[in-house]
C-alpha positions as CSV (number, residue, x, y, z in Angstrom):
1,X,0.0,0.0,0.0
2,X,2.8,2.4,0.9
3,X,4.5,1.6,-2.5
4,X,1.3,2.3,-4.4
5,X,0.8,5.6,-2.5
6,X,4.3,6.7,-3.4
7,X,3.8,5.9,-7.1
8,X,0.6,8.0,-7.0
9,X,2.3,10.9,-5.4
10,X,5.1,10.8,-8.0
11,X,2.6,10.6,-10.8
12,X,0.7,13.7,-9.5
13,X,4.0,15.6,-9.2
14,X,5.0,14.7,-12.8
15,X,1.6,15.8,-14.1
16,X,1.9,19.1,-12.2
17,X,5.3,19.6,-13.7
18,X,4.1,19.0,-17.2
19,X,1.3,21.6,-16.7
20,X,3.9,24.4,-16.3
21,X,6.1,23.4,-19.3
22,X,5.4,25.6,-22.3
23,X,6.7,25.0,-25.8
24,X,8.7,28.0,-27.0
25,X,6.9,29.9,-29.8
26,X,8.3,28.9,-33.2
27,X,10.1,31.6,-35.0
28,X,8.7,32.1,-38.6
29,X,11.3,31.4,-41.3
30,X,12.6,34.6,-42.8
31,X,11.8,36.9,-39.8
32,X,14.8,37.9,-37.8
33,X,13.0,39.4,-34.9
34,X,9.3,38.4,-34.5
35,X,8.7,41.0,-31.8
36,X,10.1,43.9,-33.9
37,X,8.0,42.7,-36.9
38,X,4.9,42.6,-34.8
39,X,5.5,46.1,-33.4
40,X,6.1,47.5,-36.9
41,X,2.9,45.9,-38.3
42,X,1.0,47.2,-35.3
43,X,2.2,50.7,-35.8
44,X,0.9,50.6,-39.4
45,X,-2.3,48.7,-38.6
46,X,-4.5,51.8,-38.7
47,X,-2.4,53.7,-41.2
48,X,-5.0,53.8,-44.0
49,X,-5.1,57.4,-45.0
50,X,-2.0,58.6,-46.9
51,X,-0.8,60.1,-50.2
52,X,2.4,59.6,-52.1
53,X,4.1,60.9,-55.3
54,X,6.7,59.0,-57.0
55,X,8.2,57.6,-60.2
56,X,7.6,54.3,-61.9
57,X,9.7,52.5,-64.6
58,X,9.4,49.0,-66.0
59,X,12.3,46.9,-67.0
60,X,10.9,45.8,-70.3
61,X,12.8,46.1,-73.6
62,X,10.5,49.1,-74.6
63,X,10.0,50.1,-71.0
64,X,7.4,52.5,-69.6
65,X,8.5,55.5,-67.5
66,X,6.2,57.9,-65.8
67,X,4.9,59.5,-62.6
68,X,2.7,57.9,-59.9
69,X,0.2,59.7,-57.7
70,X,-1.6,57.7,-55.1
71,X,-4.2,58.9,-52.6
72,X,-5.6,56.5,-50.1
73,X,-8.5,57.3,-47.8
74,X,-9.6,54.2,-45.9
75,X,-11.2,51.9,-48.4
76,X,-11.2,54.5,-51.2
77,X,-8.2,55.2,-53.4
78,X,-7.3,57.4,-56.4
79,X,-4.3,56.3,-58.4
80,X,-2.9,58.1,-61.4
81,X,-0.1,56.9,-63.7
82,X,1.1,59.5,-66.2
83,X,3.7,58.8,-68.9
84,X,6.0,61.4,-70.6
85,X,4.1,64.6,-71.4
86,X,1.1,63.1,-69.5
87,X,0.5,60.4,-72.2
88,X,0.2,56.6,-71.9
89,X,-1.2,56.4,-68.5
90,X,-4.5,56.0,-66.7
91,X,-6.5,56.9,-63.6
92,X,-8.1,54.3,-61.3
93,X,-10.4,55.3,-58.4
94,X,-13.0,53.8,-56.1
95,X,-12.8,50.8,-53.9
96,X,-11.8,47.2,-54.7
97,X,-15.4,46.3,-54.9
98,X,-15.9,48.7,-57.8
99,X,-13.2,50.6,-59.6
100,X,-13.5,53.1,-62.4
101,X,-10.6,53.4,-64.8
102,X,-10.2,56.3,-67.2
103,X,-7.5,56.2,-69.9
104,X,-5.7,59.0,-71.6
105,X,-7.5,58.3,-74.9
106,X,-10.9,59.0,-73.3
107,X,-12.1,55.4,-72.5
108,X,-14.0,54.8,-69.3
109,X,-14.4,51.4,-67.6
110,X,-16.1,50.1,-64.4
111,X,-14.7,46.8,-63.1
112,X,-14.5,44.5,-60.0
113,X,-11.2,43.1,-61.4
114,X,-9.0,46.1,-61.6
115,X,-5.6,44.4,-62.0
116,X,-6.7,42.6,-65.2
117,X,-8.2,45.7,-66.6
118,X,-5.2,47.8,-65.7
119,X,-2.9,45.3,-67.5
120,X,-5.1,45.5,-70.6
121,X,-5.0,49.3,-70.4
122,X,-1.3,49.7,-69.9
123,X,0.0,46.7,-71.7
124,X,1.9,45.6,-68.7
125,X,1.1,44.3,-65.2
126,X,0.5,46.7,-62.3
127,X,-0.7,45.0,-59.2
128,X,-3.1,47.7,-58.0
129,X,-4.9,45.6,-55.4
130,X,-2.0,44.2,-53.3
131,X,0.2,47.3,-53.9
132,X,-2.1,49.2,-51.5
133,X,-0.4,47.1,-48.8
134,X,3.0,46.5,-50.3
135,X,3.5,50.3,-50.8
136,X,3.4,50.6,-47.0
137,X,5.8,47.7,-46.4
138,X,3.1,45.2,-45.4
139,X,1.9,41.9,-46.8
140,X,-1.4,42.0,-48.6
141,X,-4.2,40.0,-47.1
142,X,-4.0,36.3,-47.6
143,X,-1.1,33.8,-47.8
144,X,2.4,34.5,-49.1
145,X,5.1,32.1,-50.3
146,X,8.2,33.7,-48.8
147,X,9.1,36.6,-46.5
148,X,12.2,38.3,-45.3
149,X,12.1,40.7,-42.3
150,X,15.2,42.4,-40.8
151,X,16.1,42.7,-37.1
152,X,14.6,46.2,-37.2
153,X,11.2,44.8,-38.1
154,X,11.1,46.2,-41.6
155,X,10.0,44.1,-44.5
156,X,12.9,43.4,-46.8
157,X,11.2,41.2,-49.4
158,X,8.0,39.2,-49.9
159,X,6.8,36.8,-52.5
160,X,3.0,37.0,-52.8
161,X,0.3,36.8,-55.5
162,X,2.9,35.8,-58.1
163,X,5.1,38.9,-57.4
164,X,8.4,39.2,-55.6
165,X,8.6,42.6,-53.9
166,X,12.0,43.9,-52.7
167,X,12.5,46.9,-50.4
168,X,15.8,48.7,-51.1
169,X,15.3,51.8,-48.9
170,X,13.0,53.3,-46.3
171,X,12.3,56.8,-45.0
172,X,10.5,58.2,-42.0
173,X,8.3,61.1,-43.1
174,X,6.9,63.6,-40.6
175,X,3.7,62.3,-39.1
176,X,4.3,58.7,-40.1
177,X,3.7,56.0,-37.5
178,X,6.7,54.0,-38.7
179,X,9.3,54.0,-41.4
180,X,7.8,53.7,-44.9
181,X,9.3,52.4,-48.2
182,X,11.1,54.8,-50.5
183,X,12.5,52.4,-53.2
184,X,10.8,49.2,-54.1
185,X,11.2,46.7,-56.9
186,X,8.4,44.4,-58.0
187,X,9.0,41.4,-60.3
188,X,6.5,38.7,-61.5
189,X,8.9,37.2,-64.1
190,X,7.3,39.0,-67.0
191,X,7.2,42.6,-65.7
192,X,9.8,44.3,-63.5
193,X,8.7,47.6,-61.9
194,X,10.9,50.0,-60.1
195,X,9.1,52.4,-57.8
196,X,10.7,55.4,-56.2
197,X,8.6,57.4,-53.7
198,X,9.6,61.0,-53.8
199,X,7.1,62.2,-51.2
200,X,4.8,60.8,-48.6
201,X,2.2,63.4,-47.4
202,X,-1.3,63.9,-46.0
203,X,-0.5,61.1,-43.5
204,X,-3.4,60.2,-41.3
205,X,-5.7,62.8,-42.8
206,X,-9.3,61.6,-43.4
207,X,-10.4,64.5,-45.6
């Protein structure tokens, strides 16, 4: 009886010990510092009102070069691409549920699939939907294939939706909740886009 009682006591002790043993959280591959990445994403979580002006160039044989103007106000956006002398571009505005696209030659479209229509309009791919997030240095909603985040918590590269997005430089504009991308390269194997942000402004404004 004493032996059985001793075994029971040891068993209870072992179970109690197991109850306080926690498996360490697994570090996601490609993320150098999970806490820094979490803090950076949290700082940008509510950053949904912003504007930027920049330059876009494609790496195609007969590449396209022009200016980009992007205004984001919550779910609504207004994106303008203007080629040399204002030609060869387009304007897309609305929400992702319904986007209106106007071309420089006077055509007007309404669509729920903006990326496909933008590609037909420009003749090259421009990932309008996910770029709303990539431009801020965040993954777009949904799964991604690969990610690389530095020790400072900034996104260095991500492969998502068929694109590899590489971040070459960041900046910290006045009023920004965190550092924002300044030079970005997007590549889907067919189209290579270089984006340089010259100015972030109207940050946090809802008007």
